[in-house]
N, C-alpha and C positions, 0 to 999 in steps of 0.2 A: 189578268194581265196577258197581253199577247206574248206568245212564246216564239221560238225560232221560225216555225213555218209561217206564222202570220206576218212576222216582220220581214221575212224573205219575200213574201208575196208583194208587200209594199215596196221593198227595194227594187224588185223587178219592174214594177210600174214606174217608179221614179227614173230608173235607167232608161226606160222607153220614152217617157214623156218629158223629162226635165234635163237629163244629162246633155251637155253640149250647148245649152242655152245660156245667154248672158242676162244677169239680173239688172233690171232697170230701176226698180223701186221696191222698198220693203215697208210695210205698214204693220206696226204692232198695235193691236187693238186691246190687249190686256197684258199689263206688265208681268203678271205671274207666269205667262207663257215663256218669258225669257229670264226667269229668276236665276237660272244656272249660268247666266252670262253676267259676271260680276260688274262689268263696266256699264251695264244698264241698257235701256231701250234705244237711246239715241246712237250709242256706239255700235250696237248690234246692227241697226239699220244702215248706218253710214259705211261700215266696213264690208257689207255685202254688195253694195251698189257698184255696178260696173264690172263685176267679176263673173267669169264663166264657170259653170258648174261642171265638175269632172265626173268620172265614173262612180255611180252610186255603190256604196260598199256596206257590208254588215259584219258584225261579229256578235254571235249570240243574239240577244234581244235588242241590241243597239244597231242603229244604222246611221250612216253619215254621208254627206255630200262634200267631197273635197272641192275647194275653190282652185281651179286648175292652174292659175297663175300665181299661187301663193303657197305657203307651207301651213295653211290653216284649213279647217273643215267645219261645216255646219253639222253638229251632232244632234240627232233626233231621238227622243225617248217618248214612246207613245203612252206610257203610264197605264191607267185603267181604261181610258176612254179616248185617247188621242187618235186623230185621223189626219193623214196627209192626203189631200184630195187635189186632183188636177181638174179644174172646172173652167167652163167658158167664162170669159171676162165679164159678160153681161148677165151671168146667172145670179139669182138672188143670193144675198149673203145668208149663210147658215146661222142659226140662232146662237151657236156657241163658237163662232169664228173668232180666232185669237190672233192669227198672223196671216197676212197676205203678201205673197211675193209675185211681183209682175216682171215680165221679161221684155227685152227690147226688140223682139221679132214680131212677125205678123201671123203667128199661129193661132192667136185668139184665145189662148188658155193661160191660166195663172195657177200657181201652187198655193193652196190654203191649208193652214193648220187649224183644225177644229178640235175642241176638247171640252166636253161637258163638265168634267170634274176637275179640270186644270191640275192634274197630277203630272202630266207630261210636259214637254216643252222642247224648244230649240235653243241652242247655244253655239258660240263660236270658240274653237279651241285650236291651239298649236298642235301640229302633228309630231309624233315620235319619228325616229329614223325608220321605223317599220311601216309608217304611214297611217297609224291609228291616232285619233284625237287623244291627247295626253290624259284626259279625264277617264278613259277606259283602258289605259295601258295595262292595268292589273287583271283585266278580264281574260280568261283562258280561251283557247281556240274551241270551236264548237265541233260536234261529232261529224258534221258534213264538210268540214274543212279538210282538204286533201292533206294538209300538213299536221292534222291531229295525230298525236303519238299514242297509239293504243297501249304499248308496253309501259310507257310512263304513267298512263292513267291507271293501269292495273297495279303498278308499284305503289302509287299514291294511295289507292284504296286499301292495300294491305297494311300500310303504315299508319293510317288514320284511325283513331279510336272513335268511330262514329257508326251510323247505320246507313244502309244503302240508299234510302230515299234522301236523307240529308246530304249525302255525297253527290247525288245526281243534281240537287238544287244548289250546290256550292259553285257559284259562277267563277271562282278562282281555280276550280278543278276541271270543270267542263261547263261550257256556257250554252245558253239557249234553251235548256230544259227547265220547265216549270212544273207546276202541280199536275196539270192534265196529262202531259206526255210522260211524266215520271210514272204515274199510275198505270198508264197504258203499257209502257215498256215492262214494268214489273209484272203486270198480269201475263203478258206474253212470255216472260222468262220464268214464270211460276215462282217468283221471289216475294216474300213478305217484306213490307216496307221497313220493318224494324230489324231485318237481318243485319248482323254486324258485318261491316266491310272486311274485317280481318279474316272472316271465314270463307271469303270468296276465292275460289281457285282461279288460276289463269283462264281455263276453258269457260268457267261460269261468267267471269267478267267480260270475256270476249263475246260470249253469247248475249249478255245483257247489252253491250254496245251495239251489237247487230240489231237487236230489237229496237233500241232507241233510234237508230238510223232508219229502220224499216218504217216505224210508225210516223216519223217526221216526213219521210219521203211520200208516204201515203197521204198525209195531211196536205203536203204541198201540192199534190196532184189535183186536189179538189178545192184549193184556195184557202186552206186552214180551217180553224174551228170558230164558229160564231154561235154564241148562245143568245145574243141580242143584236140590236142594230148598231152597237158601239164599235165593234171591229168590222171594218170594211177595207177593201183595197182602194187604190187611188181613183178608181172609177165609181166608188160608192157601192160596190157589190160585196155581199157576204160570202164567206166560205161555208161549206156544208159537211166538213169531216165529223161534226157532232153526230151525224146519222150513223157513223161507223165506229163510234167509241165502244170498246169492249168492257171498260171498267168505270171510268169517270162518270159520275152522275147516275149510275145504275143501281142505286141502293134498293134492295129487295127484289130486283129483277133477276131472272135465272142466269147463272154463269153460262156464257155461250159455249163453254167447253164441257162442263160436267152437270149443269143444271141446278147446282146449289145456289140459293139466294145470295146475291152479292151484299156485302156489308160496307157501312161507312163508319169511320171512327174519327173523332176530332184529332187534329195533328198540327202542332205549331201554328195555331190560329187559322188553320185551313181544315180540309177534310182529306182523308185517305180512303179510297175505294178499293176493295179487294175481294177475292173469293176465299172463304175460310177453308175450303177443301184443297183447292189448287195451290194456294199460297199460305201454307201453314206457318203459324207464328213460331219464332225461334224459342227453344226451350230455355227457361231461365236457369242459370247456374245456381245451385244451392251452396251455401257456405259449408266448408268441411270442418 
């Protein structure tokens, strides 16, 4: 599933090519693509028509397009394979095209939502006073947000009875981090994914946050991480941060720091990749 860097790349593309344009027509080609809009296909299409698109925004893995003259926003979730593409109006339809949004100008392009697995979708939501779609009001700020509170993050880590990777993937604590970038940041910080959060000192949690930000900024610089053709930006181009990954997907390859073969372990229906030498497992406490 796309994480913060991939979603931010898409947001920037939407800001460049879609924000400021007025919607002329919406065509929903598969009802599942708007299943998160309870009022249904017809209501979704009718309520978008004639409205101008505001500044594209993102929090964590979610992005949205405010309707500039309303208190509502189009919320987008890419799921496992969703793509928001800006295409020429006369371009052939993609095989898995789900939603088409046309504009009332003469730029000759339209916005398309393409989704092979139909886990993602678009929906219309009321905005909170903070300007977020109400469906994601519970999502925490992400580490690239200037208003992210480092001190509050550390305090929450110390209070929670959990492990560090579970905390990084908790979107109510810190948003935008998924399995790939969690493994990358933990490798950089030399922390095992099962390290209890209560054992992290303030300097260690600060260091970890720094690595989270560094790896995400590095991924952003090259368009994010693409392992297949499913994640692309609005122009259909793949990112290539996968070439720079230090941990994720490198089972049995030498650690780039110490040369020890990297390991993979099943973890919460996913996998965790780590160096057994640089990221030593926490010692289990024995009963007294």
